[in-house]
C-alpha positions as CSV (number, residue, x, y, z in Angstrom):
1,X,227.6,-38.7,129.7
2,X,230.8,-38.7,131.7
3,X,233.3,-36.3,133.0
4,X,236.2,-34.6,130.8
5,X,239.1,-32.8,132.8
6,X,241.5,-30.6,130.9
7,X,244.7,-30.5,132.7
8,X,247.5,-27.9,131.5
9,X,251.2,-28.8,132.5
10,X,254.4,-27.3,131.4
11,X,254.5,-30.5,129.5
12,X,251.5,-30.1,127.4
13,X,247.7,-30.5,127.8
14,X,246.4,-33.7,129.2
15,X,242.7,-34.8,129.0
16,X,241.6,-37.1,131.6
17,X,238.0,-38.7,131.2
18,X,235.8,-40.8,133.5
19,X,232.4,-42.1,133.6
20,X,229.4,-40.6,135.9
21,X,230.7,-42.8,138.7
22,X,234.4,-41.3,138.3
23,X,235.6,-44.5,139.6
24,X,238.4,-44.9,137.2
25,X,240.0,-42.2,134.9
26,X,241.6,-42.6,131.3
27,X,244.8,-40.1,130.3
28,X,245.1,-38.9,126.9
29,X,248.1,-36.7,126.0
30,X,250.3,-34.9,126.2
31,X,248.5,-32.7,123.4
32,X,250.7,-29.9,122.3
33,X,253.8,-31.8,123.6
34,X,256.6,-29.5,124.7
35,X,254.2,-26.5,125.3
36,X,253.1,-25.1,128.8
37,X,249.4,-25.2,128.7
38,X,248.1,-22.3,131.4
39,X,244.3,-22.4,130.3
40,X,242.1,-24.6,128.2
41,X,238.5,-24.8,127.6
42,X,236.4,-27.0,125.2
43,X,233.8,-25.9,122.9
44,X,231.1,-28.7,123.2
45,X,229.5,-27.6,120.0
46,X,232.4,-29.0,117.7
47,X,234.7,-30.6,120.1
48,X,237.4,-27.8,119.7
49,X,239.9,-27.2,122.7
50,X,241.2,-23.6,123.0
51,X,244.4,-23.3,125.1
52,X,246.7,-20.7,126.1
53,X,250.2,-21.9,125.9
54,X,254.0,-21.0,125.7
55,X,256.9,-22.6,124.3
56,X,260.2,-22.4,126.2
57,X,262.5,-22.6,123.0
58,X,260.3,-20.2,121.0
59,X,259.8,-18.1,123.9
60,X,256.5,-16.5,122.4
61,X,252.9,-17.2,123.7
62,X,250.4,-18.8,121.5
63,X,246.9,-19.3,121.2
64,X,246.5,-23.1,120.1
65,X,243.3,-25.1,118.8
66,X,243.2,-28.5,119.2
67,X,240.1,-30.9,118.0
68,X,239.9,-34.1,119.9
69,X,237.4,-36.7,120.2
70,X,234.4,-35.7,122.7
71,X,231.7,-38.1,123.2
72,X,229.2,-37.4,120.4
73,X,231.2,-34.7,118.8
74,X,234.0,-35.9,116.5
75,X,237.7,-35.7,115.8
76,X,239.5,-33.1,113.9
77,X,243.0,-31.1,113.7
78,X,245.3,-28.8,115.7
79,X,246.7,-25.5,115.0
80,X,248.9,-22.9,116.7
81,X,248.8,-19.4,116.2
82,X,250.8,-16.4,117.2
83,X,249.4,-14.1,119.8
84,X,248.7,-10.4,118.4
85,X,251.6,-8.4,119.5
């Protein structure tokens, strides 16, 4: 099954994947490049990753939805929506 770690940074969201033994890790990203990602979770039902992000230039928070390949789930699209005022 393996391990998926979501790592939010000021430079975007990174996905770290490893097998059950965790001897080596594969890094994917940055997703949402240029956005500061403060929190992220994955919905294992469909592979959607929900992230709380902020962009320094736009100076506004947003809720991002990124669908990436999660083993046994699939691959999809990404979107960013402005948070309610």
